[in-house]
N, CA, C and O atoms as CSV, one atom per row, in Angstrom:
chain,resi,resn,atom,element,x,y,z
A,1,MET,N,N,60.971,5.173,8.534
A,1,MET,CA,C,59.545,4.877,8.523
A,1,MET,C,C,58.949,5.251,7.177
A,1,MET,O,O,59.415,6.169,6.501
A,2,SER,N,N,57.911,4.521,6.806
A,2,SER,CA,C,57.270,4.795,5.523
A,2,SER,C,C,56.235,5.911,5.685
A,2,SER,O,O,55.957,6.368,6.794
A,3,ALA,N,N,55.681,6.331,4.565
A,3,ALA,CA,C,54.687,7.414,4.573
A,3,ALA,C,C,53.403,6.973,5.260
A,3,ALA,O,O,52.728,7.798,5.877
A,4,GLN,N,N,53.043,5.680,5.169
A,4,GLN,CA,C,51.820,5.186,5.809
A,4,GLN,C,C,51.942,5.225,7.332
A,4,GLN,O,O,50.960,5.478,8.029
A,5,THR,N,N,53.113,4.984,7.832
A,5,THR,CA,C,53.317,5.025,9.271
A,5,THR,C,C,53.190,6.447,9.796
A,5,THR,O,O,52.610,6.667,10.860
A,6,TYR,N,N,53.723,7.408,9.065
A,6,TYR,CA,C,53.604,8.800,9.479
A,6,TYR,C,C,52.155,9.285,9.460
A,6,TYR,O,O,51.786,10.152,10.251
A,7,LEU,N,N,51.332,8.734,8.566
A,7,LEU,CA,C,49.933,9.135,8.496
A,7,LEU,C,C,49.220,8.832,9.808
A,7,LEU,O,O,48.385,9.622,10.249
A,8,ALA,N,N,49.524,7.736,10.421
A,8,ALA,CA,C,48.904,7.379,11.697
A,8,ALA,C,C,49.262,8.394,12.781
A,8,ALA,O,O,48.439,8.666,13.655
A,9,TYR,N,N,50.450,8.952,12.744
A,9,TYR,CA,C,50.861,9.944,13.742
A,9,TYR,C,C,50.321,11.337,13.413
A,9,TYR,O,O,50.077,12.141,14.313
A,10,ASP,N,N,50.138,11.616,12.136
A,10,ASP,CA,C,49.668,12.932,11.722
A,10,ASP,C,C,48.152,13.073,11.810
A,10,ASP,O,O,47.643,14.193,11.770
A,11,TYR,N,N,47.430,11.984,11.927
A,11,TYR,CA,C,45.972,12.016,11.932
A,11,TYR,C,C,45.492,11.404,13.244
A,11,TYR,O,O,45.136,10.226,13.270
A,12,PRO,N,N,45.473,12.162,14.317
A,12,PRO,CA,C,45.150,11.596,15.634
A,12,PRO,C,C,43.678,11.207,15.765
A,12,PRO,O,O,42.865,11.463,14.877
A,13,LEU,N,N,43.367,10.593,16.880
A,13,LEU,CA,C,42.032,10.044,17.126
A,13,LEU,C,C,40.946,11.115,17.114
A,13,LEU,O,O,39.851,10.860,16.613
A,14,LEU,N,N,41.212,12.283,17.641
A,14,LEU,CA,C,40.222,13.351,17.641
A,14,LEU,C,C,39.889,13.796,16.217
A,14,LEU,O,O,38.742,14.126,15.916
A,15,SER,N,N,40.881,13.804,15.360
A,15,SER,CA,C,40.627,14.156,13.957
A,15,SER,C,C,39.771,13.099,13.270
A,15,SER,O,O,38.921,13.425,12.442
A,16,VAL,N,N,39.991,11.851,13.608
A,16,VAL,CA,C,39.149,10.776,13.068
A,16,VAL,C,C,37.711,10.968,13.534
A,16,VAL,O,O,36.775,10.827,12.747
A,17,PHE,N,N,37.535,11.287,14.807
A,17,PHE,CA,C,36.198,11.520,15.339
A,17,PHE,C,C,35.507,12.663,14.598
A,17,PHE,O,O,34.358,12.523,14.180
A,18,TRP,N,N,36.196,13.787,14.432
A,18,TRP,CA,C,35.589,14.926,13.745
A,18,TRP,C,C,35.286,14.603,12.285
A,18,TRP,O,O,34.260,15.032,11.757
A,19,SER,N,N,36.156,13.862,11.638
A,19,SER,CA,C,35.898,13.470,10.246
A,19,SER,C,C,34.661,12.586,10.145
A,19,SER,O,O,33.841,12.753,9.243
A,20,MET,N,N,34.534,11.652,11.072
A,20,MET,CA,C,33.355,10.783,11.066
A,20,MET,C,C,32.088,11.575,11.353
A,20,MET,O,O,31.046,11.322,10.749
A,21,LEU,N,N,32.172,12.534,12.273
A,21,LEU,CA,C,31.017,13.364,12.597
A,21,LEU,C,C,30.590,14.193,11.389
A,21,LEU,O,O,29.400,14.278,11.086
A,22,VAL,N,N,31.550,14.803,10.701
A,22,VAL,CA,C,31.232,15.593,9.508
A,22,VAL,C,C,30.626,14.698,8.432
A,22,VAL,O,O,29.658,15.088,7.779
A,23,PHE,N,N,31.180,13.514,8.241
A,23,PHE,CA,C,30.649,12.581,7.243
A,23,PHE,C,C,29.217,12.161,7.609
A,23,PHE,O,O,28.351,12.103,6.736
A,24,PHE,N,N,28.967,11.870,8.881
A,24,PHE,CA,C,27.633,11.497,9.336
A,24,PHE,C,C,26.643,12.634,9.109
A,24,PHE,O,O,25.538,12.406,8.617
A,25,LEU,N,N,27.032,13.851,9.462
A,25,LEU,CA,C,26.140,14.994,9.250
A,25,LEU,C,C,25.886,15.230,7.771
A,25,LEU,O,O,24.788,15.637,7.391
A,26,TRP,N,N,26.874,14.985,6.939
A,26,TRP,CA,C,26.710,15.132,5.489
A,26,TRP,C,C,25.682,14.122,4.968
A,26,TRP,O,O,24.822,14.467,4.157
A,27,ILE,N,N,25.777,12.888,5.435
A,27,ILE,CA,C,24.801,11.858,5.038
A,27,ILE,C,C,23.409,12.224,5.552
A,27,ILE,O,O,22.426,12.087,4.825
A,28,MET,N,N,23.320,12.686,6.794
A,28,MET,CA,C,22.015,13.072,7.357
A,28,MET,C,C,21.413,14.249,6.591
A,28,MET,O,O,20.194,14.337,6.444
A,29,TRP,N,N,22.253,15.140,6.111
A,29,TRP,CA,C,21.767,16.267,5.315
A,29,TRP,C,C,21.066,15.749,4.053
A,29,TRP,O,O,19.984,16.222,3.705
A,30,PHE,N,N,21.684,14.773,3.367
A,30,PHE,CA,C,21.068,14.233,2.160
A,30,PHE,C,C,19.782,13.477,2.478
A,30,PHE,O,O,18.828,13.522,1.702
A,31,VAL,N,N,19.752,12.790,3.605
A,31,VAL,CA,C,18.514,12.102,4.011
A,31,VAL,C,C,17.403,13.121,4.204
A,31,VAL,O,O,16.283,12.913,3.736
A,32,LEU,N,N,17.698,14.217,4.886
A,32,LEU,CA,C,16.702,15.261,5.106
A,32,LEU,C,C,16.276,15.907,3.800
A,32,LEU,O,O,15.091,16.170,3.594
A,33,LEU,N,N,17.229,16.163,2.920
A,33,LEU,CA,C,16.903,16.754,1.612
A,33,LEU,C,C,15.956,15.852,0.827
A,33,LEU,O,O,14.975,16.337,0.264
A,34,PHE,N,N,16.227,14.559,0.778
A,34,PHE,CA,C,15.359,13.638,0.038
A,34,PHE,C,C,13.997,13.490,0.706
A,34,PHE,O,O,12.988,13.347,0.014
A,35,ARG,N,N,13.948,13.522,2.027
A,35,ARG,CA,C,12.648,13.458,2.711
A,35,ARG,C,C,11.809,14.679,2.403
A,35,ARG,O,O,10.595,14.568,2.236
A,36,VAL,N,N,12.439,15.846,2.324
A,36,VAL,CA,C,11.701,17.066,1.992
A,36,VAL,C,C,11.187,16.992,0.563
A,36,VAL,O,O,10.040,17.352,0.302
A,37,VAL,N,N,12.016,16.530,-0.367
A,37,VAL,CA,C,11.581,16.423,-1.768
A,37,VAL,C,C,10.429,15.427,-1.894
A,37,VAL,O,O,9.462,15.686,-2.611
A,38,VAL,N,N,10.525,14.298,-1.209
A,38,VAL,CA,C,9.433,13.310,-1.250
A,38,VAL,C,C,8.169,13.896,-0.634
A,38,VAL,O,O,7.072,13.663,-1.140
A,39,ASP,N,N,8.309,14.652,0.451
A,39,ASP,CA,C,7.143,15.254,1.090
A,39,ASP,C,C,6.493,16.302,0.196
A,39,ASP,O,O,5.273,16.461,0.212
A,40,ILE,N,N,7.295,17.011,-0.576
A,40,ILE,CA,C,6.732,17.998,-1.505
A,40,ILE,C,C,5.812,17.300,-2.502
A,40,ILE,O,O,4.713,17.780,-2.776
A,41,PHE,N,N,6.253,16.180,-3.039
A,41,PHE,CA,C,5.428,15.464,-4.019
A,41,PHE,C,C,4.270,14.725,-3.363
A,41,PHE,O,O,3.244,14.503,-4.004
A,42,ARG,N,N,4.415,14.337,-2.089
A,42,ARG,CA,C,3.382,13.570,-1.399
A,42,ARG,C,C,2.182,14.424,-1.008
A,42,ARG,O,O,1.066,13.913,-0.908
A,43,ASP,N,N,2.395,15.714,-0.785
A,43,ASP,CA,C,1.346,16.585,-0.265
A,43,ASP,C,C,0.279,16.836,-1.323
A,43,ASP,O,O,0.534,17.499,-2.329
A,44,ASP,N,N,-0.918,16.302,-1.091
A,44,ASP,CA,C,-2.023,16.469,-2.040
A,44,ASP,C,C,-2.720,17.814,-1.878
A,44,ASP,O,O,-3.423,18.253,-2.788
A,45,GLU,N,N,-2.541,18.466,-0.752
A,45,GLU,CA,C,-3.194,19.751,-0.513
A,45,GLU,C,C,-2.491,20.903,-1.221
A,45,GLU,O,O,-3.088,21.961,-1.417
A,46,MET,N,N,-1.237,20.712,-1.606
A,46,MET,CA,C,-0.466,21.762,-2.252
A,46,MET,C,C,-0.715,21.749,-3.760
A,46,MET,O,O,-0.814,20.688,-4.375
A,47,SER,N,N,-0.813,22.930,-4.338
A,47,SER,CA,C,-1.040,23.013,-5.785
A,47,SER,C,C,0.251,22.686,-6.533
A,47,SER,O,O,1.327,22.608,-5.941
A,48,GLY,N,N,0.121,22.502,-7.825
A,48,GLY,CA,C,1.281,22.195,-8.650
A,48,GLY,C,C,2.305,23.307,-8.661
A,48,GLY,O,O,3.508,23.048,-8.641
A,49,TRP,N,N,1.834,24.553,-8.695
A,49,TRP,CA,C,2.748,25.692,-8.690
A,49,TRP,C,C,3.483,25.799,-7.361
A,49,TRP,O,O,4.670,26.125,-7.330
A,50,ALA,N,N,2.791,25.529,-6.276
A,50,ALA,CA,C,3.448,25.566,-4.970
A,50,ALA,C,C,4.501,24.464,-4.868
A,50,ALA,O,O,5.582,24.680,-4.321
A,51,LYS,N,N,4.180,23.293,-5.394
A,51,LYS,CA,C,5.162,22.201,-5.401
A,51,LYS,C,C,6.384,22.583,-6.221
A,51,LYS,O,O,7.519,22.349,-5.807
A,52,ALA,N,N,6.140,23.175,-7.392
A,52,ALA,CA,C,7.255,23.590,-8.245
A,52,ALA,C,C,8.094,24.654,-7.549
A,52,ALA,O,O,9.323,24.616,-7.618
A,53,GLY,N,N,7.444,25.603,-6.881
A,53,GLY,CA,C,8.174,26.648,-6.178
A,53,GLY,C,C,9.035,26.100,-5.058
A,53,GLY,O,O,10.203,26.469,-4.933
A,54,TRP,N,N,8.465,25.213,-4.234
A,54,TRP,CA,C,9.245,24.616,-3.151
A,54,TRP,C,C,10.388,23.782,-3.696
A,54,TRP,O,O,11.493,23.806,-3.154
A,55,LEU,N,N,10.129,23.040,-4.771
A,55,LEU,CA,C,11.168,22.199,-5.357
A,55,LEU,C,C,12.318,23.039,-5.892
A,55,LEU,O,O,13.483,22.709,-5.672
A,56,VAL,N,N,11.999,24.128,-6.598
A,56,VAL,CA,C,13.046,25.015,-7.114
A,56,VAL,C,C,13.812,25.638,-5.943
A,56,VAL,O,O,15.039,25.736,-5.978
A,57,PHE,N,N,13.090,26.053,-4.923
A,57,PHE,CA,C,13.711,26.667,-3.754
A,57,PHE,C,C,14.690,25.706,-3.085
A,57,PHE,O,O,15.791,26.104,-2.703
A,58,THR,N,N,14.286,24.424,-2.941
A,58,THR,CA,C,15.167,23.457,-2.276
A,58,THR,C,C,16.324,23.014,-3.156
A,58,THR,O,O,17.342,22.549,-2.642
A,59,ILE,N,N,16.190,23.147,-4.473
A,59,ILE,CA,C,17.286,22.753,-5.351
A,59,ILE,C,C,18.266,23.910,-5.557
A,59,ILE,O,O,19.479,23.702,-5.542
A,60,VAL,N,N,17.748,25.125,-5.747
A,60,VAL,CA,C,18.623,26.273,-5.994
A,60,VAL,C,C,19.357,26.684,-4.716
A,60,VAL,O,O,20.566,26.913,-4.745
A,61,LEU,N,N,18.648,26.777,-3.614
A,61,LEU,CA,C,19.242,27.122,-2.316
A,61,LEU,C,C,18.954,25.994,-1.336
A,61,LEU,O,O,18.074,26.130,-0.485
A,62,PRO,N,N,19.675,24.884,-1.436
A,62,PRO,CA,C,19.287,23.696,-0.676
A,62,PRO,C,C,19.276,23.895,0.844
A,62,PRO,O,O,18.317,23.487,1.501
A,63,PHE,N,N,20.300,24.500,1.410
A,63,PHE,CA,C,20.321,24.637,2.873
A,63,PHE,C,C,19.192,25.545,3.349
A,63,PHE,O,O,18.458,25.194,4.273
A,64,LEU,N,N,19.054,26.693,2.730
A,64,LEU,CA,C,18.003,27.623,3.122
A,64,LEU,C,C,16.622,27.064,2.786
A,64,LEU,O,O,15.692,27.188,3.583
A,65,GLY,N,N,16.485,26.448,1.606
A,65,GLY,CA,C,15.200,25.884,1.192
A,65,GLY,C,C,14.707,24.801,2.125
A,65,GLY,O,O,13.537,24.796,2.509
A,66,VAL,N,N,15.586,23.882,2.496
A,66,VAL,CA,C,15.192,22.807,3.404
A,66,VAL,C,C,14.895,23.379,4.787
A,66,VAL,O,O,13.927,22.974,5.432
A,67,PHE,N,N,15.710,24.303,5.239
A,67,PHE,CA,C,15.501,24.919,6.549
A,67,PHE,C,C,14.142,25.619,6.607
A,67,PHE,O,O,13.396,25.442,7.570
A,68,VAL,N,N,13.821,26.404,5.593
A,68,VAL,CA,C,12.541,27.118,5.569
A,68,VAL,C,C,11.381,26.131,5.437
A,68,VAL,O,O,10.351,26.308,6.087
A,69,TYR,N,N,11.531,25.093,4.604
A,69,TYR,CA,C,10.463,24.111,4.420
A,69,TYR,C,C,10.170,23.381,5.728
A,69,TYR,O,O,9.009,23.179,6.082
A,70,VAL,N,N,11.222,22.987,6.442
A,70,VAL,CA,C,11.015,22.261,7.698
A,70,VAL,C,C,10.338,23.166,8.724
A,70,VAL,O,O,9.504,22.700,9.500
A,71,ILE,N,N,10.682,24.444,8.738
A,71,ILE,CA,C,10.034,25.368,9.676
A,71,ILE,C,C,8.579,25.612,9.268
A,71,ILE,O,O,7.683,25.583,10.113
A,72,ALA,N,N,8.344,25.852,7.972
A,72,ALA,CA,C,7.003,26.218,7.508
A,72,ALA,C,C,6.051,25.026,7.441
A,72,ALA,O,O,4.885,25.151,7.817
A,73,ARG,N,N,6.520,23.891,6.977
A,73,ARG,CA,C,5.625,22.764,6.720
A,73,ARG,C,C,6.047,21.480,7.423
A,73,ARG,O,O,5.477,20.418,7.168
A,74,GLY,N,N,7.036,21.566,8.301
A,74,GLY,CA,C,7.580,20.368,8.940
A,74,GLY,C,C,6.632,19.672,9.897
A,74,GLY,O,O,6.726,18.461,10.095
A,75,LYS,N,N,5.714,20.429,10.495
A,75,LYS,CA,C,4.797,19.836,11.470
A,75,LYS,C,C,3.930,18.752,10.824
A,75,LYS,O,O,3.638,17.732,11.449
A,76,ASN,N,N,3.527,18.973,9.592
A,76,ASN,CA,C,2.641,18.021,8.927
A,76,ASN,C,C,3.385,16.956,8.120
A,76,ASN,O,O,2.752,16.065,7.554
A,77,MET,N,N,4.708,17.032,8.057
A,77,MET,CA,C,5.461,16.010,7.316
A,77,MET,C,C,5.223,14.628,7.910
A,77,MET,O,O,4.990,13.668,7.175
A,78,GLY,N,N,5.278,14.523,9.220
A,78,GLY,CA,C,5.051,13.231,9.878
A,78,GLY,C,C,3.636,12.739,9.689
A,78,GLY,O,O,3.412,11.543,9.501
A,79,ARG,N,N,2.672,13.653,9.736
A,79,ARG,CA,C,1.269,13.252,9.532
A,79,ARG,C,C,1.052,12.702,8.128
A,79,ARG,O,O,0.359,11.702,7.943
A,80,ARG,N,N,1.651,13.364,7.143
A,80,ARG,CA,C,1.500,12.875,5.762
A,80,ARG,C,C,2.168,11.516,5.592
A,80,ARG,O,O,1.647,10.649,4.891
A,81,GLU,N,N,3.312,11.332,6.227
A,81,GLU,CA,C,4.001,10.052,6.123
A,81,GLU,C,C,3.204,8.946,6.790
A,81,GLU,O,O,3.117,7.836,6.265
A,82,ILE,N,N,2.624,9.242,7.942
A,82,ILE,CA,C,1.814,8.243,8.650
A,82,ILE,C,C,0.563,7.898,7.849
A,82,ILE,O,O,0.189,6.729,7.759
A,83,SER,N,N,-0.089,8.909,7.266
A,83,SER,CA,C,-1.301,8.622,6.488
A,83,SER,C,C,-0.975,7.806,5.248
A,83,SER,O,O,-1.754,6.938,4.855
A,84,GLN,N,N,0.172,8.077,4.625
A,84,GLN,CA,C,0.552,7.267,3.465
A,84,GLN,C,C,0.867,5.832,3.889
A,84,GLN,O,O,0.494,4.885,3.196
A,85,ALA,N,N,1.545,5.668,5.015
A,85,ALA,CA,C,1.856,4.319,5.500
A,85,ALA,C,C,0.581,3.556,5.840
A,85,ALA,O,O,0.477,2.360,5.567
A,86,ARG,N,N,-0.393,4.253,6.441
A,86,ARG,CA,C,-1.670,3.593,6.742
A,86,ARG,C,C,-2.412,3.203,5.473
A,86,ARG,O,O,-3.001,2.125,5.402
A,87,ALA,N,N,-2.385,4.072,4.474
A,87,ALA,CA,C,-3.053,3.757,3.206
A,87,ALA,C,C,-2.391,2.562,2.531
A,87,ALA,O,O,-3.076,1.690,1.997
A,88,GLN,N,N,-1.061,2.517,2.554
A,88,GLN,CA,C,-0.356,1.376,1.961
A,88,GLN,C,C,-0.663,0.094,2.729
A,88,GLN,O,O,-0.856,-0.959,2.121
A,89,GLN,N,N,-0.708,0.171,4.061
A,89,GLN,CA,C,-1.018,-1.011,4.862
A,89,GLN,C,C,-2.435,-1.499,4.600
A,89,GLN,O,O,-2.678,-2.703,4.529
A,90,LYS,N,N,-3.377,-0.558,4.455
A,90,LYS,CA,C,-4.761,-0.928,4.176
A,90,LYS,C,C,-4.875,-1.593,2.808
A,90,LYS,O,O,-5.579,-2.591,2.655
A,91,ALA,N,N,-4.183,-1.041,1.816
A,91,ALA,CA,C,-4.203,-1.645,0.482
A,91,ALA,C,C,-3.587,-3.040,0.513
A,91,ALA,O,O,-4.083,-3.959,-0.139
A,92,PHE,N,N,-2.507,-3.194,1.271
A,92,PHE,CA,C,-1.866,-4.497,1.388
A,92,PHE,C,C,-2.793,-5.499,2.075
A,92,PHE,O,O,-2.931,-6.636,1.624
A,93,ASP,N,N,-3.432,-5.067,3.177
A,93,ASP,CA,C,-4.365,-5.946,3.893
A,93,ASP,C,C,-5.547,-6.338,3.017
A,93,ASP,O,O,-5.973,-7.492,3.028
A,94,ASP,N,N,-6.081,-5.379,2.256
A,94,ASP,CA,C,-7.191,-5.688,1.350
A,94,ASP,C,C,-6.766,-6.694,0.285
A,94,ASP,O,O,-7.522,-7.602,-0.062
A,95,HIS,N,N,-5.560,-6.525,-0.223
A,95,HIS,CA,C,-5.061,-7.463,-1.234
A,95,HIS,C,C,-4.893,-8.863,-0.638
A,95,HIS,O,O,-5.227,-9.861,-1.276
A,96,ILE,N,N,-4.375,-8.927,0.588
A,96,ILE,CA,C,-4.204,-10.231,1.241
A,96,ILE,C,C,-5.552,-10.885,1.488
A,96,ILE,O,O,-5.721,-12.080,1.247
A,97,ARG,N,N,-6.519,-10.099,1.971
A,97,ARG,CA,C,-7.855,-10.653,2.214
A,97,ARG,C,C,-8.479,-11.156,0.913
A,97,ARG,O,O,-9.082,-12.228,0.873
A,98,GLU,N,N,-8.327,-10.371,-0.137
A,98,GLU,CA,C,-8.903,-10.762,-1.433
A,98,GLU,C,C,-8.244,-12.029,-1.959
A,98,GLU,O,O,-8.920,-12.935,-2.445
A,99,THR,N,N,-6.927,-12.086,-1.858
A,99,THR,CA,C,-6.207,-13.263,-2.343
A,99,THR,C,C,-6.516,-14.488,-1.496
A,99,THR,O,O,-6.739,-15.575,-2.029
A,100,ALA,N,N,-6.529,-14.317,-0.190
A,100,ALA,CA,C,-6.824,-15.457,0.694
A,100,ALA,C,C,-8.268,-15.904,0.544
A,100,ALA,O,O,-8.561,-17.098,0.610
A,101,GLY,N,N,-9.174,-14.952,0.341
A,101,GLY,CA,C,-10.583,-15.306,0.150
A,101,GLY,C,C,-10.804,-16.086,-1.122
A,101,GLY,O,O,-11.619,-17.008,-1.154
A,102,ALA,N,N,-10.090,-15.730,-2.170
A,102,ALA,CA,C,-10.241,-16.432,-3.441
A,102,ALA,C,C,-9.693,-17.851,-3.344
A,102,ALA,O,O,-10.209,-18.766,-3.987
A,103,GLN,N,N,-8.650,-18.034,-2.543
A,103,GLN,CA,C,-8.051,-19.358,-2.454
A,103,GLN,C,C,-8.712,-20.220,-1.380
A,103,GLN,O,O,-8.548,-21.440,-1.386
A,104,SER,N,N,-9.445,-19.614,-0.472
A,104,SER,CA,C,-10.036,-20.401,0.600
A,104,SER,C,C,-11.359,-21.046,0.183
A,104,SER,O,O,-11.857,-21.927,0.883
A,105,ARG,N,N,-11.931,-20.625,-0.937
A,105,ARG,CA,C,-13.170,-21.265,-1.398
A,105,ARG,C,C,-12.869,-22.702,-1.828
A,105,ARG,O,O,-11.893,-22.950,-2.536
A,106,PRO,N,N,-13.685,-23.616,-1.409
A,106,PRO,CA,C,-13.424,-25.003,-1.808
A,106,PRO,C,C,-13.688,-25.196,-3.300
A,106,PRO,O,O,-14.581,-24.577,-3.879
A,107,SER,N,N,-12.903,-26.051,-3.889
A,107,SER,CA,C,-13.099,-26.327,-5.311
A,107,SER,C,C,-14.315,-27.235,-5.495
A,107,SER,O,O,-14.817,-27.819,-4.535
A,108,SER,N,N,-14.771,-27.345,-6.720
A,108,SER,CA,C,-15.946,-28.181,-6.987
A,108,SER,C,C,-15.639,-29.647,-6.703
A,108,SER,O,O,-16.535,-30.404,-6.330
A,109,ILE,N,N,-14.394,-30.051,-6.871
A,109,ILE,CA,C,-14.026,-31.438,-6.579
A,109,ILE,C,C,-14.164,-31.715,-5.084
A,109,ILE,O,O,-14.664,-32.764,-4.676
A,110,ASP,N,N,-13.706,-30.743,-4.264
A,110,ASP,CA,C,-13.845,-30.910,-2.813
A,110,ASP,C,C,-15.310,-30.973,-2.410
A,110,ASP,O,O,-15.694,-31.785,-1.568
A,111,GLU,N,N,-16.121,-30.123,-3.007
A,111,GLU,CA,C,-17.537,-30.109,-2.665
A,111,GLU,C,C,-18.221,-31.413,-3.079
A,111,GLU,O,O,-19.058,-31.942,-2.349
A,112,LEU,N,N,-17.859,-31.919,-4.246
A,112,LEU,CA,C,-18.441,-33.194,-4.685
A,112,LEU,C,C,-18.019,-34.341,-3.768
A,112,LEU,O,O,-18.814,-35.237,-3.483
A,113,ALA,N,N,-16.760,-34.310,-3.302
A,113,ALA,CA,C,-16.299,-35.359,-2.386
A,113,ALA,C,C,-17.078,-35.297,-1.076
A,113,ALA,O,O,-17.450,-36.330,-0.520
A,114,LYS,N,N,-17.321,-34.087,-0.587
A,114,LYS,CA,C,-18.093,-33.944,0.658
A,114,LYS,C,C,-19.529,-34.417,0.467
A,114,LYS,O,O,-20.107,-35.078,1.330
A,115,LEU,N,N,-20.090,-34.058,-0.691
A,115,LEU,CA,C,-21.450,-34.521,-0.966
A,115,LEU,C,C,-21.510,-36.047,-1.020
A,115,LEU,O,O,-22.471,-36.641,-0.530
A,116,SER,N,N,-20.518,-36.679,-1.596
A,116,SER,CA,C,-20.486,-38.155,-1.662
A,116,SER,C,C,-20.399,-38.758,-0.275
A,116,SER,O,O,-21.050,-39.762,0.014
A,117,GLU,N,N,-19.595,-38.146,0.584
A,117,GLU,CA,C,-19.490,-38.643,1.959
A,117,GLU,C,C,-20.823,-38.514,2.686
A,117,GLU,O,O,-21.230,-39.423,3.409
A,118,ILE,N,N,-21.505,-37.384,2.497
A,118,ILE,CA,C,-22.795,-37.165,3.156
A,118,ILE,C,C,-23.818,-38.184,2.649
A,118,ILE,O,O,-24.606,-38.729,3.422
A,119,ARG,N,N,-23.790,-38.431,1.337
A,119,ARG,CA,C,-24.717,-39.413,0.773
A,119,ARG,C,C,-24.386,-40.810,1.278
A,119,ARG,O,O,-25.292,-41.587,1.579
A,120,ALA,N,N,-23.079,-41.147,1.376
A,120,ALA,CA,C,-22.675,-42.477,1.846
A,120,ALA,C,C,-23.092,-42.695,3.298
A,120,ALA,O,O,-23.404,-43.825,3.676
A,121,ARG,N,N,-23.105,-41.658,4.112
A,121,ARG,CA,C,-23.556,-41.776,5.503
A,121,ARG,C,C,-25.064,-41.881,5.596
A,121,ARG,O,O,-25.603,-42.305,6.618
A,122,GLY,N,N,-25.752,-41.493,4.518
A,122,GLY,CA,C,-27.206,-41.565,4.521
A,122,GLY,C,C,-27.867,-40.298,5.018
A,122,GLY,O,O,-29.060,-40.304,5.320
A,123,ASP,N,N,-27.117,-39.213,5.108
A,123,ASP,CA,C,-27.696,-37.963,5.596
A,123,ASP,C,C,-28.555,-37.274,4.546
A,123,ASP,O,O,-29.449,-36.500,4.890
A,124,ILE,N,N,-28.297,-37.544,3.272
A,124,ILE,CA,C,-29.131,-36.980,2.204
A,124,ILE,C,C,-29.552,-38.110,1.268
A,124,ILE,O,O,-28.890,-39.143,1.165
A,125,SER,N,N,-30.664,-37.881,0.598
A,125,SER,CA,C,-31.172,-38.898,-0.328
A,125,SER,C,C,-30.446,-38.778,-1.669
A,125,SER,O,O,-29.684,-37.840,-1.902
A,126,GLU,N,N,-30.702,-39.740,-2.528
A,126,GLU,CA,C,-30.089,-39.739,-3.863
A,126,GLU,C,C,-30.566,-38.540,-4.670
A,126,GLU,O,O,-29.789,-37.957,-5.427
A,127,ASP,N,N,-31.830,-38.165,-4.520
A,127,ASP,CA,C,-32.381,-37.019,-5.250
A,127,ASP,C,C,-31.738,-35.710,-4.764
A,127,ASP,O,O,-31.395,-34.851,-5.576
A,128,GLU,N,N,-31.578,-35.560,-3.454
A,128,GLU,CA,C,-30.921,-34.366,-2.918
A,128,GLU,C,C,-29.465,-34.296,-3.366
A,128,GLU,O,O,-28.955,-33.216,-3.663
A,129,PHE,N,N,-28.795,-35.451,-3.414
A,129,PHE,CA,C,-27.412,-35.500,-3.879
A,129,PHE,C,C,-27.313,-35.039,-5.330
A,129,PHE,O,O,-26.418,-34.270,-5.680
A,130,ARG,N,N,-28.226,-35.503,-6.168
A,130,ARG,CA,C,-28.206,-35.142,-7.586
A,130,ARG,C,C,-28.427,-33.646,-7.762
A,130,ARG,O,O,-27.737,-33.020,-8.567
A,131,ARG,N,N,-29.374,-33.054,-7.028
A,131,ARG,CA,C,-29.635,-31.605,-7.143
A,131,ARG,C,C,-28.431,-30.788,-6.656
A,131,ARG,O,O,-28.057,-29.796,-7.281
A,132,ALA,N,N,-27.831,-31.208,-5.547
A,132,ALA,CA,C,-26.655,-30.495,-5.031
A,132,ALA,C,C,-25.473,-30.631,-5.984
A,132,ALA,O,O,-24.696,-29.693,-6.158
A,133,LYS,N,N,-25.344,-31.797,-6.596
A,133,LYS,CA,C,-24.263,-32.019,-7.557
A,133,LYS,C,C,-24.447,-31.121,-8.773
A,133,LYS,O,O,-23.467,-30.575,-9.281
A,134,GLU,N,N,-25.658,-30.958,-9.244
A,134,GLU,CA,C,-25.925,-30.060,-10.377
A,134,GLU,C,C,-25.583,-28.607,-10.015
A,134,GLU,O,O,-25.010,-27.876,-10.823
A,135,LEU,N,N,-25.944,-28.201,-8.788
A,135,LEU,CA,C,-25.602,-26.841,-8.348
A,135,LEU,C,C,-24.086,-26.622,-8.303
A,135,LEU,O,O,-23.590,-25.571,-8.709
A,136,VAL,N,N,-23.372,-27.608,-7.813
A,136,VAL,CA,C,-21.906,-27.481,-7.733
A,136,VAL,C,C,-21.315,-27.429,-9.125
A,136,VAL,O,O,-20.439,-26.605,-9.387
A,137,LEU,N,N,-21.768,-28.287,-10.024
A,137,LEU,CA,C,-21.191,-28.328,-11.369
A,137,LEU,C,C,-21.538,-27.103,-12.208
A,137,LEU,O,O,-20.765,-26.722,-13.087
A,138,THR,N,N,-22.672,-26.489,-11.956
A,138,THR,CA,C,-23.023,-25.276,-12.709
A,138,THR,C,C,-22.416,-24.017,-12.088
A,138,THR,O,O,-22.458,-22.940,-12.684
A,139,GLY,N,N,-21.851,-24.160,-10.882
A,139,GLY,CA,C,-21.198,-23.007,-10.241
A,139,GLY,C,C,-22.121,-22.177,-9.391
A,139,GLY,O,O,-21.724,-21.096,-8.955
A,140,HIS,N,N,-23.344,-22.627,-9.128
A,140,HIS,CA,C,-24.290,-21.882,-8.312
A,140,HIS,C,C,-24.190,-22.273,-6.849
A,140,HIS,O,O,-24.929,-21.742,-6.019
A,141,GLY,N,N,-23.317,-23.164,-6.525
A,141,GLY,CA,C,-23.205,-23.649,-5.153
A,141,GLY,C,C,-22.452,-22.714,-4.234
A,141,GLY,O,O,-22.441,-22.936,-3.024
A,142,HIS,N,N,-21.826,-21.683,-4.757
A,142,HIS,CA,C,-21.012,-20.773,-3.926
A,142,HIS,C,C,-21.850,-19.688,-3.338
A,142,HIS,O,O,-21.335,-18.835,-2.614
């Protein structure tokens, strides 16, 4: 038998499970570490020195620093994340409204075409058409 075949016998299924579990926990540790670092910078209530202190603490002693940070300030981590998400959503919605509002205004060509149709139906006189056309062309019709 080759060396690859022996590896399958030497590394049983339970060992694969434990290796995957350790790898998963290692990845989750980094996710938690990055969330704590992002939360340190996100917190507007904390002073610059406090941010620097927490950052040094989490970098120099990462396991203890993250553990202490989650115990001391973990309750408000979710609140800060939710408030930032709401602020981003509000900014996005405002941008969409502004962009859609700017594009939904009819152009002067559309307004002139509508005025011509109204005049052709006889709903407005020639004098009213001329005044409305001047307003549209000067940009005061909006």
